[in-house]
N, CA, C and O of each residue as an XYZ file, in Angstrom:
316
protein
N      91.904    112.392     76.301
C      90.547    111.976     75.816
C      89.584    112.744     76.624
O      88.551    113.160     76.099
N      89.867    112.972     77.936
C      88.825    113.625     78.790
C      89.071    115.095     79.055
O      88.458    115.643     79.971
N      89.902    115.742     78.333
C      90.253    117.109     78.522
C      89.071    117.981     78.124
O      88.922    119.064     78.691
N      88.256    117.594     77.225
C      87.113    118.417     76.756
C      87.572    119.794     76.222
O      86.953    120.837     76.435
N      88.762    119.696     75.479
C      89.297    120.968     74.899
C      90.010    121.851     75.726
O      90.439    122.921     75.295
N      90.184    121.434     77.016
C      90.920    122.252     78.028
C      92.389    121.970     77.977
O      92.796    120.929     77.460
N      93.199    122.856     78.492
C      94.701    122.640     78.418
C      95.248    122.117     79.745
O      96.436    121.804     79.808
N      94.450    122.004     80.808
C      94.942    121.474     82.077
C      95.320    119.975     81.896
O      94.940    119.364     80.897
N      96.027    119.420     82.809
C      96.541    118.138     82.813
C      95.550    117.150     83.380
O      95.850    115.962     83.501
N      94.344    117.642     83.738
C      93.334    116.770     84.327
C      91.901    117.328     83.960
O      91.746    118.419     83.409
N      90.964    116.561     84.282
C      89.547    116.938     84.110
C      88.882    116.799     85.446
O      89.107    115.819     86.156
N      88.024    117.812     85.821
C      87.487    117.740     87.122
C      86.522    116.586     87.286
O      85.921    116.109     86.323
N      86.397    116.177     88.448
C      85.425    115.074     88.765
C      84.009    115.571     88.546
O      83.135    114.822     88.110
N      83.787    116.866     88.860
C      82.385    117.444     88.697
C      82.022    117.387     87.188
O      80.883    117.061     86.854
N      82.958    117.696     86.286
C      82.727    117.715     84.846
C      82.510    116.240     84.377
O      81.540    115.921     83.690
N      83.464    115.364     84.785
C      83.313    113.834     84.420
C      81.977    113.355     84.843
O      81.293    112.715     84.044
N      81.541    113.619     86.065
C      80.185    113.141     86.538
C      79.102    113.618     85.693
O      78.219    112.863     85.285
N      79.164    115.007     85.393
C      78.087    115.589     84.576
C      78.011    114.983     83.202
O      76.928    114.641     82.728
N      79.116    114.851     82.577
C      79.150    114.279     81.217
C      78.601    112.834     81.224
O      77.932    112.428     80.274
N      78.870    112.083     82.255
C      78.445    110.726     82.332
C      77.148    110.487     82.976
O      76.765    109.345     83.231
N      76.396    111.645     83.271
C      75.114    111.563     83.858
C      75.095    111.068     85.234
O      74.171    110.337     85.588
N      76.083    111.416     86.088
C      76.228    111.011     87.467
C      75.948    112.155     88.283
O      76.461    113.216     87.929
N      75.183    112.139     89.377
C      74.965    113.262     90.221
C      76.254    113.772     90.747
O      77.151    113.028     91.143
N      76.322    115.200     90.737
C      77.571    115.854     91.173
C      77.866    115.696     92.603
O      76.936    115.778     93.406
N      79.047    115.481     92.998
C      79.438    115.365     94.389
C      79.636    116.723     95.046
O      79.824    116.803     96.260
N      79.598    117.750     94.286
C      79.928    119.138     94.818
C      78.589    119.840     95.239
O      78.246    120.875     94.668
N      77.890    119.324     96.159
C      76.670    119.937     96.555
C      76.888    121.020     97.583
O      76.186    122.031     97.589
N      77.861    120.814     98.455
C      78.130    121.776     99.575
C      79.327    122.529     99.385
O      79.244    123.754     99.295
N      80.499    121.916     99.307
C      81.750    122.641     99.088
C      82.552    121.978     98.001
O      82.229    120.871     97.570
N      83.600    122.645     97.552
C      84.508    122.023     96.517
C      85.948    122.195     97.168
O      86.112    122.851     98.196
N      86.933    121.585     96.521
C      88.298    121.534     96.951
C      88.917    122.869     97.279
O      89.778    122.974     98.152
N      88.468    123.899     96.565
C      89.025    125.296     96.939
C      88.566    125.802     98.246
O      89.085    126.822     98.699
N      87.588    125.147     98.927
C      86.983    125.686    100.101
C      87.402    124.906    101.220
O      87.061    125.321    102.328
N      88.140    123.752    101.144
C      88.514    122.902    102.150
C      89.422    123.465    103.141
O      89.340    123.089    104.310
N      90.326    124.379    102.757
C      91.191    125.065    103.744
C      90.461    125.992    104.676
O      90.767    126.017    105.869
N      89.505    126.760    104.185
C      88.688    127.620    104.928
C      87.785    126.837    105.984
O      87.650    127.222    107.145
N      87.190    125.713    105.463
C      86.348    124.926    106.273
C      87.128    124.277    107.378
O      86.600    124.140    108.482
N      88.401    123.854    107.139
C      89.166    123.271    108.152
C      89.787    124.272    109.140
O      89.687    124.081    110.352
N      90.426    125.336    108.631
C      91.134    126.254    109.478
C      90.234    127.332    110.146
O      90.453    127.741    111.287
N      89.252    127.749    109.401
C      88.459    128.873    109.941
C      87.147    128.340    110.586
O      86.810    128.714    111.710
N      86.435    127.485    109.874
C      85.293    126.957    110.384
C      85.409    125.806    111.347
O      84.505    125.519    112.132
N      86.581    125.137    111.259
C      86.931    123.999    112.119
C      85.838    122.903    112.087
O      85.440    122.322    113.097
N      85.379    122.674    110.798
C      84.294    121.687    110.596
C      84.767    120.459    109.876
O      84.502    120.249    108.692
N      85.470    119.661    110.623
C      86.125    118.445    110.026
C      84.997    117.458    109.411
O      85.230    116.790    108.404
N      83.748    117.417    110.099
C      82.803    116.528    109.608
C      82.317    116.923    108.113
O      82.017    116.074    107.273
N      82.283    118.183    107.910
C      81.864    118.687    106.578
C      82.893    118.202    105.492
O      82.544    117.765    104.396
N      84.147    118.319    105.893
C      85.162    117.796    105.022
C      85.145    116.275    104.763
O      85.415    115.789    103.665
N      84.807    115.559    105.859
C      84.697    114.122    105.712
C      83.571    113.799    104.804
O      83.721    112.891    103.986
N      82.467    114.452    104.870
C      81.354    114.249    103.985
C      81.670    114.561    102.515
O      81.233    113.887    101.583
N      82.442    115.608    102.382
C      82.949    116.070    101.056
C      83.710    114.896    100.389
O      83.408    114.485     99.269
N      84.658    114.406    101.098
C      85.594    113.300    100.704
C      84.784    112.111    100.342
O      84.934    111.518     99.274
N      83.912    111.769    101.262
C      83.101    110.538    101.056
C      82.236    110.642     99.741
O      82.101    109.678     98.987
N      81.705    111.775     99.532
C      81.040    112.009     98.228
C      81.901    111.895     97.005
O      81.459    111.406     95.965
N      83.098    112.332     97.119
C      84.114    112.232     96.003
C      84.315    110.708     95.770
O      84.167    110.252     94.636
N      84.634    109.944     96.772
C      84.971    108.565     96.659
C      83.780    107.835     95.891
O      84.002    107.121     94.913
N      82.544    108.053     96.379
C      81.374    107.496     95.756
C      81.258    107.921     94.295
O      80.917    107.127     93.419
N      81.547    109.177     94.066
C      81.418    109.692     92.626
C      82.496    108.985     91.721
O      82.206    108.628     90.580
N      83.730    108.794     92.251
C      84.796    108.143     91.533
C      84.378    106.633     91.220
O      84.604    106.130     90.119
N      83.798    105.992     92.189
C      83.333    104.666     92.040
C      82.273    104.631     90.907
O      82.298    103.755     90.043
N      81.367    105.589     90.940
C      80.252    105.628     89.967
C      80.848    105.887     88.503
O      80.410    105.311     87.507
N      81.844    106.770     88.480
C      82.410    107.018     87.072
C      83.153    105.731     86.600
O      83.032    105.374     85.428
N      83.926    105.017     87.489
C      84.438    103.753     87.049
C      83.366    102.773     86.593
O      83.537    102.149     85.546
N      82.303    102.612     87.305
C      81.289    101.700     86.948
C      80.692    102.125     85.606
O      80.412    101.275     84.760
N      80.491    103.454     85.396
C      79.849    103.928     84.187
C      80.764    103.601     82.978
O      80.315    103.155     81.922
N      82.101    103.856     83.207
C      83.090    103.592     82.139
C      83.166    102.155     81.759
O      83.450    101.819     80.609
N      82.913    101.296     82.718
C      82.965     99.809     82.541
C      81.568     99.390     82.057
O      81.354     98.193     81.867
N      80.674    100.235     81.861
C      79.291     99.925     81.413
C      78.541     98.972     82.265
O      77.812     98.084     81.823
N      78.788     99.238     83.619
C      78.090     98.462     84.667
C      77.121     99.326     85.392
O      77.172    100.553     85.306
N      76.216     98.675     86.126
C      75.155     99.482     86.839
C      75.730    100.304     87.901
O      76.616     99.860     88.631
N      75.245    101.525     88.020
C      75.667    102.413     89.093
C      75.160    101.856     90.514
O      74.228    101.058     90.607
N      75.818    102.324     91.520
C      75.397    101.949     92.834
C      74.122    102.775     93.192
O      74.003    103.962     92.889
N      73.185    102.054     93.857
C      71.950    102.689     94.327
C      72.292    103.244     95.739
O      73.269    102.819     96.355
N      71.481    104.186     96.232
C      71.635    104.697     97.577
C      71.731    103.654     98.609
O      72.543    103.774     99.526
N      70.869    102.533     98.506
C      70.932    101.597     99.580
C      72.163    100.694     99.538
O      72.438     99.946    100.476
N      72.875    100.778     98.462
C      74.136     99.971     98.430
C      75.348    100.731     98.919
O      76.443    100.175     99.005
N      75.164    101.973     99.233
C      76.236    102.798     99.836
C      76.145    102.837    101.306
O      75.133    103.237    101.881
N      77.210    102.420    101.916
C      77.232    102.327    103.411
C      78.363    103.250    103.881
O      79.507    103.083    103.458
N      78.069    104.184    104.716
C      79.069    105.079    105.351
C      79.463    104.422    106.654
O      78.604    104.087    107.469
N      80.787    104.230    106.863
C      81.320    103.643    108.027
C      82.123    104.703    108.861
O      82.665    104.377    109.917
């Protein structure tokens, strides 16, 4: 249902977010860049932020698919 005519076995989170009108989590880096950021840049905090944004986007996608209100910025707490 979510392949959008593609032949891969998955649909990217970025595409799902876009189609559902949810802000993209891929502002800074994407999965293809994690290796370089970790091994070459040694910037674990950047990877943590990337993963946190993905989790929030997945939550937003689930809420949208359930026809529920999206989380607002003040409802999101980073621990």
